[in-house]
C-alpha distance (Angstrom), angle and dihedral (degrees) to the residues before:
residue distance angle dihedral
M1 . . .
A2 3.81 . .
A3 3.81 118.1 .
K4 3.78 118.2 -110.3
T5 3.81 89.4 -113.6
T6 3.81 93.6 55.4
L7 3.81 111.0 117.3
N8 3.78 105.5 -115.9
A9 3.79 136.2 124.8
K10 3.81 94.9 -100.1
N11 3.82 95.1 53.2
L12 3.81 92.3 44.8
E13 3.81 91.2 52.2
A14 3.80 87.9 61.1
L15 3.81 89.9 65.7
G16 3.78 90.6 69.0
A17 3.79 131.6 -127.9
Q18 3.80 97.1 -80.5
R19 3.82 95.5 51.8
L20 3.79 92.2 44.2
S21 3.81 89.8 51.3
E22 3.80 91.0 52.0
L23 3.80 91.2 48.6
L24 3.82 92.5 49.7
I25 3.80 90.9 51.8
E26 3.80 90.0 49.0
I27 3.80 94.5 46.8
S28 3.82 93.8 46.1
T29 3.81 93.6 50.4
G30 3.78 107.1 112.5
S31 3.81 93.7 11.7
A32 3.79 114.4 100.7
A33 3.80 91.0 -175.1
H34 3.81 93.1 54.9
K35 3.80 91.3 46.7
R36 3.81 91.6 51.3
R37 3.79 89.8 50.7
L38 3.80 92.4 51.3
R39 3.81 91.8 47.6
M40 3.79 88.8 51.0
E41 3.80 90.9 52.9
L42 3.80 90.9 48.8
A43 3.79 90.3 49.5
G44 3.80 89.1 52.3
N45 3.78 89.8 63.0
H46 3.80 88.4 63.2
G47 3.81 96.5 50.9
S48 3.80 137.3 -94.5
A49 3.82 92.9 -65.6
E50 3.79 91.1 66.0
V51 3.81 90.5 44.8
S52 3.80 89.5 51.5
R53 3.78 91.1 54.3
E54 3.80 91.1 51.2
V55 3.81 92.3 49.0
R56 3.80 92.2 46.5
K57 3.80 91.2 50.9
R58 3.78 92.3 48.7
L59 3.80 94.0 48.5
A60 3.80 90.5 49.3
S61 3.80 89.6 50.4
I62 3.83 91.8 51.7
A63 3.81 90.2 48.9
R64 3.82 92.4 51.6
A65 3.80 95.2 48.3
R66 3.79 117.4 108.2
T67 3.81 102.1 -177.8
F68 3.80 114.2 122.6
I69 3.81 112.5 -109.9
D70 3.79 108.1 -142.1
W71 3.81 123.7 -174.7
R72 3.80 91.3 -86.6
K73 3.81 91.8 61.1
V74 3.79 97.7 42.9
K75 3.81 95.1 86.8
A76 3.82 93.3 53.9
L77 3.80 92.6 46.7
K78 3.80 90.8 47.6
A79 3.81 89.9 53.8
D80 3.81 90.7 48.7
L81 3.82 92.3 49.8
E82 3.79 92.0 48.2
T83 3.81 90.9 50.1
Q84 3.81 90.7 54.3
R85 3.80 94.2 43.2
K86 3.80 94.8 48.0
T87 3.79 91.3 46.3
I88 3.80 90.0 54.9
V89 3.80 92.1 48.0
D90 3.80 100.6 38.6
V91 3.82 103.6 32.4
V92 3.80 110.6 22.5
A93 3.82 102.5 32.6
P94 3.84 97.7 58.1
D95 3.83 90.9 51.7
D96 3.82 102.1 33.8
P97 3.84 114.7 10.1
K98 3.82 93.6 176.2
E99 3.80 91.1 56.7
A100 3.80 89.7 43.7
F101 3.80 90.2 54.0
E102 3.80 91.7 54.2
L103 3.80 90.0 47.9
I104 3.80 95.6 48.9
W105 3.80 88.7 49.2
Q106 3.79 89.3 51.8
F107 3.80 87.5 49.5
L108 3.82 91.2 54.3
A109 3.81 91.1 47.2
I110 3.81 93.9 61.6
A111 3.81 91.5 63.9
D112 3.81 94.5 93.0
S113 3.80 93.4 51.3
I114 3.81 89.5 51.4
F115 3.80 100.7 44.5
E116 3.78 95.3 45.2
R117 3.82 89.0 60.9
S118 3.80 102.5 33.3
D119 3.77 140.7 86.0
D120 3.81 106.8 -151.2
G121 3.77 109.5 159.4
S122 3.81 90.8 162.4
G123 3.80 93.8 64.0
S124 3.80 91.9 -134.5
L125 3.82 94.6 128.7
I126 3.80 95.0 53.6
E127 3.81 88.8 53.0
S128 3.82 89.2 64.0
F129 3.80 89.6 56.7
Y130 3.79 93.2 45.6
Q131 3.80 88.2 53.7
A132 3.81 90.0 46.3
C133 3.83 88.7 56.1
D134 3.81 89.0 55.5
D135 3.81 90.3 46.2
A136 3.79 91.1 49.5
G137 3.80 90.5 55.5
V138 3.81 92.8 52.2
I139 3.81 93.2 44.9
A140 3.82 93.3 46.2
K141 3.80 90.7 55.6
S142 3.79 91.8 46.8
A143 3.82 91.2 48.3
H144 3.83 92.1 48.4
V145 3.79 91.3 -131.3
N146 3.81 111.6 -165.3
T147 3.80 108.1 -97.1
A148 3.81 94.4 -133.2
V149 3.81 90.8 51.2
L150 3.80 91.3 46.0
A151 3.81 92.7 48.2
S152 3.81 90.0 51.7
K153 3.79 92.4 50.2
V154 3.81 92.9 48.5
F155 3.80 90.5 47.0
A156 3.80 92.9 50.5
A157 3.79 92.0 47.5
L158 3.81 94.1 51.6
Q159 3.78 92.0 49.1
D160 3.79 87.5 68.6
N161 3.81 105.3 34.7
G162 3.78 97.2 135.1
Y163 3.79 96.5 149.3
G164 3.81 96.8 37.0
Q165 3.81 93.4 -113.1
Y166 3.81 90.6 137.0
D167 3.80 96.4 46.9
R168 3.83 92.5 115.1
L169 3.79 96.4 39.2
I170 3.81 101.5 100.9
A171 3.81 93.7 47.2
A172 3.81 90.1 47.4
M173 3.81 92.8 50.0
V174 3.81 97.6 49.3
P175 3.86 95.7 97.6
A176 3.80 91.6 47.8
L177 3.82 95.3 43.3
G178 3.79 97.4 45.6
Q179 3.79 120.2 -174.5
Q180 3.81 93.0 -55.3
G181 3.79 93.2 52.3
L182 3.79 92.4 45.5
E183 3.80 90.3 53.7
Q184 3.81 89.8 49.4
L185 3.79 90.6 50.0
K186 3.79 91.3 47.5
A187 3.80 90.8 51.8
L188 3.82 91.1 52.8
F189 3.79 92.5 53.0
V190 3.80 93.6 44.9
Q191 3.81 90.4 50.5
W192 3.80 91.1 48.4
S193 3.80 91.0 51.5
K194 3.81 89.6 57.4
E195 3.79 96.5 50.0
P196 3.81 115.0 103.1
Q197 3.77 117.1 -110.5
E198 3.73 133.0 -167.1
K199 3.77 119.0 -108.2
P200 3.80 108.6 -110.1
A201 3.77 116.7 -102.3
E202 3.79 114.6 -94.4
H203 3.81 92.5 -111.5
D204 3.83 91.2 52.1
R205 3.80 95.4 54.4
Q206 3.82 118.6 98.4
V207 3.81 113.6 -125.9
L208 3.81 114.3 -144.8
G209 3.78 95.6 -176.5
W210 3.78 144.7 -52.4
G211 3.78 129.5 -78.3
S212 3.80 133.7 -176.8
N213 3.81 89.9 -84.7
G214 3.78 96.8 47.1
P215 3.81 134.8 -92.2
I216 3.82 122.4 7.3
Y217 3.80 108.2 -139.7
A218 3.80 125.6 -149.4
D219 3.82 92.8 -132.9
E220 3.80 90.5 56.0
V221 3.81 92.1 52.2
Y222 3.79 102.0 38.0
G223 3.79 102.4 20.7
N224 3.78 125.6 -112.2
H225 3.78 125.9 -61.0
R226 3.80 94.4 -102.8
A227 3.80 93.7 52.1
L228 3.80 91.2 49.6
T229 3.82 92.5 47.6
V230 3.80 91.4 49.8
R231 3.79 93.3 47.2
I232 3.82 93.9 50.7
A233 3.81 92.2 45.8
L234 3.80 93.8 49.0
Q235 3.81 90.3 48.2
E236 3.80 90.8 52.9
I237 3.80 90.9 47.8
A238 3.80 90.4 49.1
D239 3.81 89.2 51.6
A240 3.79 90.8 50.2
Q241 3.80 90.4 51.0
G242 3.79 93.3 44.8
D243 3.83 90.1 -121.3
V244 3.81 105.0 147.0
D245 3.81 94.0 174.7
A246 3.80 90.8 55.4
Y247 3.80 89.9 49.0
I248 3.81 92.0 51.2
A249 3.80 91.4 46.0
Q250 3.80 89.7 60.8
Q251 3.80 92.1 55.7
P252 3.82 111.7 88.5
A253 3.81 111.0 -116.1
D254 3.81 93.7 -122.0
T255 3.81 92.2 56.4
R256 3.81 97.0 49.2
T257 3.80 89.5 81.7
V258 3.81 92.7 57.7
P259 3.84 102.5 109.9
R260 3.81 97.0 -128.8
I261 3.79 92.6 47.1
A262 3.81 91.0 45.5
A263 3.81 88.0 53.5
D264 3.79 90.1 48.3
I265 3.80 90.7 54.3
A266 3.81 93.4 41.9
N267 3.81 92.9 54.1
R268 3.79 89.9 55.2
L269 3.79 91.3 48.3
L270 3.80 90.2 49.6
A271 3.79 90.2 52.8
T272 3.81 89.1 58.1
G273 3.81 93.9 46.4
S274 3.82 95.6 -104.8
A275 3.81 95.2 130.6
A276 3.81 96.4 150.9
Q277 3.80 91.9 52.9
A278 3.79 89.6 45.8
L279 3.81 91.9 53.9
A280 3.79 91.6 47.0
T281 3.81 89.6 51.9
L282 3.79 91.5 51.0
D283 3.79 94.8 46.3
A284 3.81 89.8 51.1
A285 3.82 90.8 59.8
D286 3.78 116.2 116.9
M287 3.81 108.0 -115.7
A288 3.80 96.2 168.6
G289 3.77 110.1 139.1
R290 3.79 96.0 -8.2
E291 3.78 140.3 92.0
A292 3.78 116.5 -114.0
P293 3.83 107.8 -104.2
S294 3.79 118.1 -124.7
E295 3.82 91.8 -112.0
W296 3.80 91.1 58.3
Q297 3.81 92.4 45.8
Q298 3.79 93.5 51.1
A299 3.80 93.1 44.9
R300 3.81 90.7 52.6
I301 3.80 91.6 50.2
D302 3.81 90.4 48.8
A303 3.81 90.7 50.1
L304 3.80 92.7 50.1
E305 3.80 90.8 48.4
A306 3.80 91.2 48.7
L307 3.81 89.5 53.0
G308 3.81 91.3 51.0
R309 3.81 92.2 -113.6
K310 3.79 92.7 133.5
E311 3.82 97.8 155.0
E312 3.80 90.0 54.7
A313 3.79 89.7 47.8
Q314 3.80 89.9 52.8
A315 3.79 92.2 47.7
F316 3.80 90.3 50.4
R317 3.81 91.7 49.6
W318 3.79 89.3 55.0
L319 3.79 91.2 47.2
C320 3.83 90.5 52.1
F321 3.78 89.6 50.5
E322 3.81 92.2 50.0
K323 3.80 94.3 50.1
A324 3.79 98.1 53.7
L325 3.81 106.9 2.8
D326 3.79 88.4 -108.2
D327 3.80 106.1 -173.1
H328 3.82 93.0 -166.8
H329 3.79 93.5 61.1
L330 3.81 91.7 43.6
R331 3.81 91.3 52.4
E332 3.79 90.5 50.3
F333 3.80 90.4 47.0
I334 3.82 93.1 51.6
R335 3.81 93.7 42.6
R336 3.79 90.2 62.9
L337 3.79 96.0 50.6
P338 3.82 124.2 102.2
D339 3.79 119.1 -103.0
F340 3.82 114.7 -69.0
D341 3.80 92.0 12.2
D342 3.79 87.7 84.5
I343 3.83 92.5 65.1
E344 3.79 91.9 51.9
A345 3.82 90.5 47.4
E346 3.80 92.3 50.5
D347 3.82 91.0 50.2
K348 3.80 90.0 50.3
A349 3.81 90.6 48.8
F350 3.79 92.8 49.3
A351 3.80 91.1 50.8
Y352 3.80 88.9 51.9
V353 3.80 91.2 50.8
H354 3.81 91.8 50.2
A355 3.80 89.4 55.3
F356 3.83 95.4 42.9
P357 3.82 110.9 127.4
D358 3.80 95.5 -124.0
V359 3.79 109.8 58.8
H360 3.80 91.1 -164.4
D361 3.80 91.9 59.9
G362 3.78 87.3 51.6
V363 3.81 93.9 50.9
D364 3.80 90.3 47.1
F365 3.81 90.8 51.3
F366 3.80 93.9 51.2
L367 3.80 90.9 48.2
R368 3.80 90.8 52.5
W369 3.81 95.9 43.9
P370 3.11 86.7 42.8
A371 3.80 109.7 -124.3
L372 3.80 105.0 140.6
S373 3.80 95.7 172.0
E374 3.82 88.9 56.4
A375 3.80 90.5 47.9
A376 3.80 89.2 52.2
K377 3.82 92.0 50.0
L378 3.80 91.3 49.5
I379 3.81 92.3 49.4
M380 3.80 92.4 48.1
R381 3.78 93.5 48.7
R382 3.81 97.9 43.0
R383 3.79 102.4 28.6
A384 3.81 91.8 129.8
D385 3.82 88.9 65.2
L386 3.81 96.2 54.0
D387 3.80 116.2 118.2
G388 3.80 109.8 -146.4
N389 3.79 90.0 -164.0
L390 3.82 89.4 73.8
Y391 3.79 92.2 81.0
E392 3.80 92.0 153.1
L393 3.83 86.8 68.5
M394 3.80 100.4 28.4
T395 3.80 96.5 53.0
P396 3.83 96.7 56.5
A397 3.82 89.3 39.4
A398 3.81 91.6 57.2
E399 3.80 91.1 46.2
A400 3.81 92.7 49.7
L401 3.81 94.5 46.9
A402 3.80 100.0 41.2
A403 3.81 98.3 87.8
K404 3.81 100.9 50.6
H405 3.80 103.9 12.3
P406 3.81 106.3 38.6
L407 3.81 95.0 160.1
A408 3.81 92.8 55.2
A409 3.81 89.2 45.9
T410 3.81 89.4 51.2
I411 3.81 91.5 52.0
V412 3.79 90.4 52.1
L413 3.82 92.1 48.5
R414 3.79 91.4 48.3
S415 3.82 90.6 52.2
M416 3.81 89.3 59.0
I417 3.82 92.6 44.8
D418 3.80 92.2 49.2
F419 3.78 93.4 49.1
T420 3.80 92.6 48.8
L421 3.79 94.2 50.2
D422 3.81 98.1 36.6
M423 3.82 89.8 52.6
A424 3.84 93.5 38.2
R425 3.80 92.2 -127.5
S426 3.81 95.6 173.5
S427 3.80 92.2 179.3
R428 3.81 87.5 66.5
Y429 3.80 98.1 45.8
K430 3.80 93.1 102.4
H431 3.82 90.0 53.8
A432 3.81 91.6 46.7
A433 3.81 90.0 51.2
R434 3.80 89.5 51.1
H435 3.81 90.6 48.8
L436 3.82 90.0 51.4
A437 3.81 89.9 52.0
E438 3.80 89.0 50.8
C439 3.80 89.5 52.0
A440 3.79 88.8 53.4
S441 3.80 91.4 51.4
L442 3.82 91.3 50.2
A443 3.80 95.8 47.0
P444 3.85 97.0 82.3
Y445 3.83 89.6 57.3
I446 3.80 94.5 54.8
E447 3.80 111.0 91.0
D448 3.80 96.4 -176.6
F449 3.80 123.6 22.7
D450 3.81 87.9 -170.1
S451 3.81 109.5 -165.9
V452 3.79 92.0 -26.7
G453 3.79 94.0 88.7
S454 3.80 129.3 -123.3
H455 3.76 122.9 -78.5
E456 3.80 91.5 -107.0
A457 3.81 91.1 51.6
Y458 3.80 90.8 48.9
V459 3.82 92.7 50.9
A460 3.80 90.4 48.3
D461 3.80 90.3 51.9
L462 3.80 90.8 48.7
K463 3.80 90.2 53.6
R464 3.78 90.7 48.9
R465 3.80 92.9 51.0
H466 3.80 100.8 33.2
G467 3.79 106.0 18.4
K468 3.82 91.9 128.3
K469 3.80 94.5 58.3
H470 3.78 92.6 98.9
G471 3.80 92.3 168.6
F472 3.79 88.7 66.3
W473 3.79 99.5 40.0
S474 3.81 91.9 49.4
L475 3.81 87.0 64.2
V476 3.80 95.1 49.7
P477 3.83 112.8 96.6
């Protein structure tokens, strides 16, 4: 049973309305955010119209502000934005969806004024606008906004999407636009693409580098901003309409051979049952001088499976595993094998990993599989090849191996200690001292140090080689 002083709704009710009111006034004094929240609650007692006025006023105030928003102020602004957005969605929209639609559009419109004066490395602010795009789509459908009007608003918004706040807008608006609205939106973008535009002034053009004939401009390499905006919008519309050919048509011919883009196209073709065309698209990708990305690999496997070429799919899975020790492809390969064949395949795979040129890739694979005993064997056999600088791998490896393979864990820890001291990385001395203490704690559980040398012998050798590194030894217990 909760104590009477526990902070919960029931205990607070016992204070009575008057005392609670006094406390709220006291707590909100000096806090603009708390005061805005209380005013919003008071407005709610007078209906959604009063709430709408409060939200509209607050959004206008945020848009007018000119104070720079550094990282310390981002959290407060995020909370304020979320209060306004949720009020629109939860309070105004159920009572007056048309008003809610105007408010959510006003909310989206303040993005530029915020991002041009903010420093949000976390990306938390943009997430509020992405969510507002989704909200706008739901509200627009509920409000039965005219499709031509909605298409025009979406088109105008995407023309000026400098901070990417409208990136999810088309996808969010698909249910509200319907096929008619999507066609209207498509027509607006096509018309815009045909309108003449002035060449940007020389001082406004971004220079990527210099060639024999002078500067190389970004707009000449990648196309201008309008062309890119139109292409992305028409691709999203094509996706919404399930028109794969229209999507492909918007992809420049010279980029269709880029592996990731080829995979993107192939996945859409697979979804429409065009597996042969998907495979042809993938096989036409330019792999010269580059590793096949995982998206391309998976799309090719899916295409082979869809065509009934299962043995080829299996062979390709194994090839993908061999190239990068990809555990996902190996799991899928083994899962499709008959009973008992899977054990033989796993043994073969493990042998391949043990012989893989980069020992670190092998250790990482065994940790992910997981096969800790195999990781321990690999570390013992190839300990001379370990790079103690790879602490992002070595640290979790030592932690994973410590319980059942303390000698292998000790070898990994020593590799990090040796690197730190050999390279005189003083910033890592505290970590090296901690690793040495961990070695000491593991030593009693090691029955046979083999040729590795006991902990005492290792410490003695460290003192012989690095006895003058007082910064390190002062940290050792």
